[in-house]
C-alpha positions in Angstrom: 117.4 111.5 96.8 118.0 112.0 100.5 120.5 109.9 102.3 119.9 109.2 106.0 122.5 109.2 108.7 123.0 106.4 111.1 120.9 107.9 113.9 117.6 108.1 111.9 118.2 104.7 110.4 118.6 103.1 113.9 115.7 105.2 115.2 113.5 103.9 112.4 114.7 100.3 112.7 114.3 99.9 116.4 110.6 100.2 116.2 110.4 96.9 114.5 111.6 95.2 117.6 108.1 95.8 119.0 106.5 93.9 116.1 109.2 91.2 116.2 108.7 90.5 119.9 104.9 90.4 119.5 105.1 88.1 116.5 107.6 85.8 118.2 105.5 85.6 121.3 102.3 84.9 119.4 103.8 82.5 116.9 106.2 80.5 119.1 104.7 80.8 122.6 101.1 81.8 122.8 99.7 78.8 120.8 101.7 76.3 122.9 100.7 78.0 126.1 97.0 77.8 125.5 97.1 74.3 124.1 99.6 72.5 126.2 99.5 74.5 129.5 96.0 75.8 129.7 94.3 72.9 127.9 92.4 74.8 125.2 91.8 72.5 122.2 94.1 73.0 119.2 91.2 73.8 116.9 89.8 76.4 119.2 93.2 77.9 119.8 93.9 78.1 116.1 90.4 79.5 115.4 90.9 82.2 118.0 94.2 83.3 116.6 92.7 83.2 113.0 89.8 85.4 114.1 92.3 87.9 115.6 94.4 87.9 112.5 91.4 88.4 110.2 90.2 91.3 112.4 93.7 92.7 112.3 94.0 92.2 108.6 90.6 94.0 107.9 91.8 97.0 109.9 95.1 97.2 108.0 93.8 98.9 104.9 91.5 101.1 107.0 94.5 102.3 109.1 96.5 102.6 105.9 93.9 104.8 104.3 93.5 107.0 107.4 97.3 107.4 107.7 97.8 108.1 104.0 95.3 110.9 104.2 96.1 112.3 107.6 97.6 115.7 108.0 99.0 117.2 111.2 102.0 119.2 112.4 103.5 115.7 113.3 103.1 114.5 109.8 101.0 111.6 108.5 102.6 108.7 110.4 104.0 109.8 113.8 100.6 110.5 115.6 99.7 106.9 115.1 103.1 105.6 116.2 103.0 107.5 119.5 99.4 106.7 120.2 99.8 102.9 119.9 102.5 102.4 122.5 100.4 102.1 125.7 97.4 100.1 124.3 99.8 97.7 122.7 101.8 97.0 125.8 98.7 96.7 128.0 96.8 94.2 125.8 99.9 92.1 125.3 100.2 91.5 129.0 96.4 90.7 129.5 96.3 88.1 126.8 98.8 86.0 128.8 96.9 86.3 132.0 93.5 84.6 131.7 91.6 84.0 135.0 91.6 80.5 136.4 88.7 78.2 135.8 87.4 79.7 132.5 86.8 76.5 130.7 87.0 75.9 126.9 84.5 78.7 125.9 86.0 81.2 128.3 89.6 80.6 127.3 88.6 80.8 123.6 86.8 84.1 124.1 89.7 85.5 126.1 92.3 84.4 123.6 90.3 85.7 120.6 89.2 89.0 122.2 92.5 90.2 123.6 94.5 88.9 120.6 92.2 91.1 118.4 93.0 94.1 120.6 96.7 93.4 120.6 96.8 93.1 116.9 94.7 96.2 116.2 96.9 98.2 118.5 99.9 96.9 116.7 98.3 97.8 113.3 98.0 101.5 114.4 101.8 101.4 114.9 103.0 99.0 112.2 101.2 100.3 109.0 102.4 103.9 109.6 105.8 102.6 110.5 106.1 100.6 107.3 104.9 103.5 105.2 107.3 105.8 106.9 110.2 103.6 105.8 109.2 104.0 102.2 109.1 107.8 102.6 112.5 108.3 104.2 114.3 107.9 100.9 113.6 107.5 97.2 117.0 106.0 96.3 116.9 102.4 95.0 119.7 101.0 97.1 119.1 103.4 100.1 115.6 102.0 100.5 117.0 98.5 100.8 119.4 99.7 103.5 116.6 101.4 105.4 114.5 98.3 105.2 117.6 96.3 106.3 117.6 98.2 109.6 113.9 97.5 110.1 114.4 93.8 109.1 117.4 93.5 111.4 115.4 94.5 114.5 112.3 92.5 113.3 114.1 89.2 112.7 116.5 89.5 115.6 113.8 90.4 118.2 111.6 87.6 116.9 114.5 85.2 117.0 115.4 86.3 120.5 112.0 85.2 121.9 112.8 81.5 122.1 116.3 81.8 123.7 115.2 84.5 126.1 112.2 82.5 127.2 114.1 79.3 127.7 117.1 80.9 129.3 115.3 83.4 131.6 111.7 82.1 132.1 111.3 78.5 131.1 114.3 76.9 132.9 114.0 73.4 134.3 112.8 73.0 137.9 112.1 70.1 140.2 108.3 70.6 139.7 108.7 71.3 135.9 111.7 69.6 134.2 110.2 71.2 131.0 109.8 74.8 132.2 107.6 75.7 129.2 104.8 73.6 130.9 104.9 75.8 134.1 101.9 78.2 134.1 103.6 80.6 136.4 106.4 81.3 133.9 104.2 83.2 131.4 103.2 86.2 133.4 106.8 87.5 134.0 107.6 86.9 130.4 104.6 88.9 129.3 105.5 91.9 131.5 109.1 91.9 130.4 108.2 91.7 126.7 105.5 94.4 127.0 108.0 96.8 128.5 110.4 96.3 125.6 107.6 96.7 123.1 106.5 100.0 124.7 110.1 101.4 124.7 110.7 100.3 121.1 107.5 102.1 119.8 108.3 105.3 121.7 111.9 105.1 120.7 111.2 104.8 116.9 108.8 107.8 117.1 111.5 110.0 118.8 114.3 108.6 116.6 112.6 109.6 113.4 110.8 112.8 114.7 113.4 115.0 113.1 112.6 113.7 109.6 108.9 114.8 109.6 109.6 118.0 107.8 111.6 116.2 105.1 109.0 113.6 104.2 107.3 113.8 100.8 103.8 115.1 100.4 101.4 113.5 98.0 100.7 115.4 94.7 96.9 115.3 95.3 95.0 116.7 98.3 93.9 114.2 101.0 90.5 112.6 100.7 87.9 112.3 103.4 87.7 108.9 105.0 85.0 106.5 103.9 84.8 102.7 103.8 84.0 102.9 100.1 87.2 104.8 99.6 89.1 102.1 101.5 87.6 99.4 99.3 88.4 101.4 96.2 92.0 101.9 97.3 92.5 98.2 97.9 91.2 97.2 94.4 93.2 100.1 92.9 96.4 98.7 94.5 95.6 95.2 93.1 95.6 96.6 89.6 99.4 96.6 89.7 100.6 93.3 88.2 103.8 93.1 90.2 101.9 93.8 93.4 99.3 91.1 92.7 102.0 88.4 92.4 103.9 89.7 95.4 100.6 89.6 97.4 100.0 86.0 96.4 103.6 84.9 97.2 103.5 86.5 100.6 100.1 84.9 101.3 101.3 81.3 100.6 104.6 81.9 102.4 102.8 83.2 105.5 100.5 80.2 105.7 103.6 78.0 105.7 105.4 80.2 108.3 102.3 80.4 110.5 101.9 76.6 110.5 105.6 76.0 111.2 105.9 78.6 114.0 102.8 77.4 115.7 104.1 73.8 115.9 107.7 74.8 116.7 107.7 74.3 120.5 105.7 71.1 120.0 108.5 69.8 117.7 111.3 70.8 120.1 109.5 69.4 123.2 108.1 66.1 121.8 109.6 65.2 118.4 113.2 66.2 119.1 112.8 65.9 122.9 115.0 68.8 123.7 115.6 70.0 127.3 114.9 73.7 128.0 118.6 74.7 127.7 118.9 72.8 124.4 115.9 74.7 123.0 117.5 77.9 124.2 120.8 77.0 122.5 118.8 76.3 119.2 117.1 79.7 119.6 120.4 81.4 120.2 121.7 80.0 116.9 118.7 81.5 115.2 119.5 84.9 116.8 123.1 84.8 115.7 122.2 83.6 112.2 119.7 86.4 111.7 122.2 89.0 112.9 124.9 87.9 110.5 122.4 87.2 107.7 121.0 90.8 107.6 124.4 92.3 106.9 125.4 89.7 104.3 122.1 89.9 102.4 122.2 93.7 102.2 125.5 93.2 100.3 124.1 90.5 98.1 121.1 92.6 97.2 123.6 95.2 95.7 124.6 92.7 93.1 121.4 90.6 92.6 118.0 92.0 91.8 115.7 92.5 94.9 113.5 89.7 93.6 116.3 87.2 93.1 117.7 88.0 96.5 114.4 87.5 98.3 113.4 84.3 96.5 116.8 82.6 96.8 116.9 83.3 100.6 113.4 81.9 101.1 114.2 78.7 99.2 117.3 78.1 101.4 115.4 79.1 104.6 112.6 76.6 104.1 115.2 73.9 103.1 117.1 74.3 106.4 113.9 74.3 108.5 112.1 71.4 106.7 114.9 69.0 105.8 115.9 67.9 109.4 112.5 66.4 110.3 112.2 64.8 106.9 115.7 63.3 107.3 114.8 62.0 110.7 111.7 60.3 109.4 113.8 58.6 106.7 116.4 57.6 109.3 119.1 59.9 107.8 119.4 62.2 110.8 121.7 61.3 113.8 119.9 59.7 116.8 119.3 61.8 119.9 122.1 60.0 121.7 124.6 60.9 119.0 127.1 63.7 119.8 126.3 65.1 116.3 122.6 65.3 117.0 122.3 68.7 118.8 125.1 70.5 116.9 123.6 69.5 113.6 120.1 70.6 114.6 121.4 73.9 115.9 123.4 74.5 112.7 120.4 74.0 110.5 118.5 76.5 112.7 121.2 79.1 112.5 121.6 78.7 108.7 117.8 79.0 108.3 117.7 82.4 109.9 120.9 83.4 108.1 119.1 82.8 104.8 115.9 84.5 106.0 117.9 87.7 106.1 117.1 88.0 102.4 113.8 89.6 103.5 115.7 92.9 103.6 114.5 93.4 100.0 110.8 92.7 100.5 109.8 96.1 102.0 112.0 97.8 99.4 110.2 96.0 96.6 106.9 97.4 97.9 108.3 100.9 98.1 109.2 100.7 94.4 105.7 99.5 93.6 104.4 102.6 95.5 106.4 104.9 93.1 105.0 103.0 90.1 101.5 103.4 91.5 101.9 107.1 91.9 102.9 107.5 88.3 99.7 105.7 87.3 97.3 107.3 89.7 98.9 110.5 91.0 98.5 109.2 94.6 101.1 108.2 97.2 99.6 105.2 99.0 102.6 103.5 100.7 100.3 102.8 103.7 97.7 101.0 101.5 100.3 98.7 99.8 101.9 97.8 103.1 98.4 97.4 104.6 97.3 95.0 101.9 100.5 92.9 102.3 100.0 93.0 106.1 96.4 91.8 105.6 97.6 88.9 103.4 100.4 88.0 105.8 98.3 88.1 108.9 95.2 86.3 107.5 97.3 83.6 105.9 99.4 83.2 109.1 96.1 82.8 110.9 95.1 80.1 108.5 98.5 78.4 109.3 97.7 78.5 113.1 94.2 77.1 112.4 95.7 74.3 110.3 98.2 73.6 113.0 95.5 73.4 115.7 93.2 71.2 113.6 96.1 68.9 112.8 96.9 68.5 116.5 93.3 67.6 117.2 93.1 65.3 114.1 96.1 63.3 115.2 94.8 63.3 118.8 97.9 65.0 120.2 97.5 64.9 124.0 97.4 68.0 126.1 99.8 68.4 129.0 101.8 65.5 127.5 105.1 64.3 129.0 108.0 64.2 126.4 108.6 60.5 125.5 105.0 59.5 126.0 103.6 60.6 122.6 103.2 57.7 120.1 105.5 57.4 117.1 102.6 57.6 114.7 101.5 60.9 116.2 105.0 62.4 116.1 105.5 61.2 112.5 102.3 63.1 111.4 103.5 66.2 113.3 106.9 66.1 111.5 105.3 65.6 108.1 103.3 68.8 108.4 106.2 70.8 109.9 108.6 69.7 107.2 107.5 68.6 103.7 104.0 70.2 103.7 105.4 73.6 104.8 108.3 73.4 102.3 105.9 72.8 99.4 103.8 75.9 100.3 106.9 78.1 100.4 108.1 76.9 97.0 104.8 77.6 95.4 104.9 81.0 97.0 108.3 81.6 95.6 107.0 80.9 92.1 104.4 83.6 92.6 107.1 86.0 93.8 109.1 85.2 90.6 106.4 87.0 88.5 107.2 90.4 90.1 108.7 92.4 87.3 109.8 95.8 88.5 113.5 96.4 87.9 116.2 99.0 88.9 116.1 100.6 85.4 112.3 100.8 85.4 112.3 102.4 88.9 114.9 105.0 87.9 112.7 106.0 84.9 109.6 106.2 87.1 111.4 108.4 89.7 112.7 110.7 87.0 109.1 111.2 85.7 107.9 111.8 89.3 110.6 114.5 89.8 109.5 116.2 86.6 105.8 116.1 87.5 106.5 117.5 91.0 108.8 120.2 89.6 106.0 121.1 87.1 103.4 121.2 89.9 105.7 123.5 92.0 106.1 125.9 89.1 102.3 126.0 88.5 101.7 126.8 92.2 104.4 129.5 92.2 102.6 131.3 89.3 
């Protein structure tokens, strides 16, 4: 059971900043940009992002299967990590720079097409990177620590998108008091984020390169790539009971998260009527909360089971995100003019991201499932498990974006609207979806996650059996 030093852990974790920045930009910024700034309908915007996420999700198990069976002097994962850096950064910039005068159809095709390319490029990095994390150690607690580094960079980079955007790119100006409505602000943001994404991907490849020779090799020889084998691998992974419930829970949670993130800037701008610096302050609280939360929840996970840690954090997260708009609708939240309004709103945001730090156990739970799967089948398929979960997460998040877009069109939310001009009835409908509806989906997802049954004792027994089998296989090959 190999223990990693600080350098490899940081090297591994930093790569997730690429995914966090991309996710933050797509979930918080891109939808708002195309709907409110460029004027693409909410339904078409949501449909374009759903198409991209489905295409991305379909490629996840394909890339996972290719990566699981790849052999090279750079191992199974690193060739894909290095190769994804330039395409990912390039397509990320292009999706934010559509030509002028494209119209609804042109904008839809541009958003859908380049979002697909961004997400496929990210898949060639993300799935091997996830699988690499499961391979770096077989120790029950060490896996949680490794995933904590990855989760730290993922959540903090995603949380940093809003404050950085509103501090550095979306500041108020004479022409645009709400800087997020300025079309010229999005190009510089895209270039800056793309540079960080490129550096994070290359950095994680270099930071873990020295571990290649220490990574475990599957008991069985690799199989030739076929689409039939990919389908077989997917259904084989779903035979695991704990994985099926985990898959369903993540699916429902991701629908809720996608809906809420897509509507976030709409809520800040129109429902709460926050100025750019106030949105930046709220986002800064998210960043601080996520940083503190990662360290605290790693400690909590050492005393609770991974499942209990994950579920309790998600319940508290959705409560902090969903209760303020519900309280406002009921007249229980301070009015905008109150000196308690902004501090209370910021506090809820900070605590929400603190509780979301419980996600440090999610990847570790999947790594444990991969060990259980190897005992049953003799195959190490970390990539397939993470690919299947990534498919679920992305497809369901796409559904969330589509639901958000359809809802905006259904309630006739105006494009290029001025804060304070949107009707109370429209804002009430917006808040009901953002709050109670999202919270209900998360709670149902938590019930599904509660059916995951793999424990510490079971994992220790599984890993002992794996060590015995590999030792036996080594003796046979020696003779």
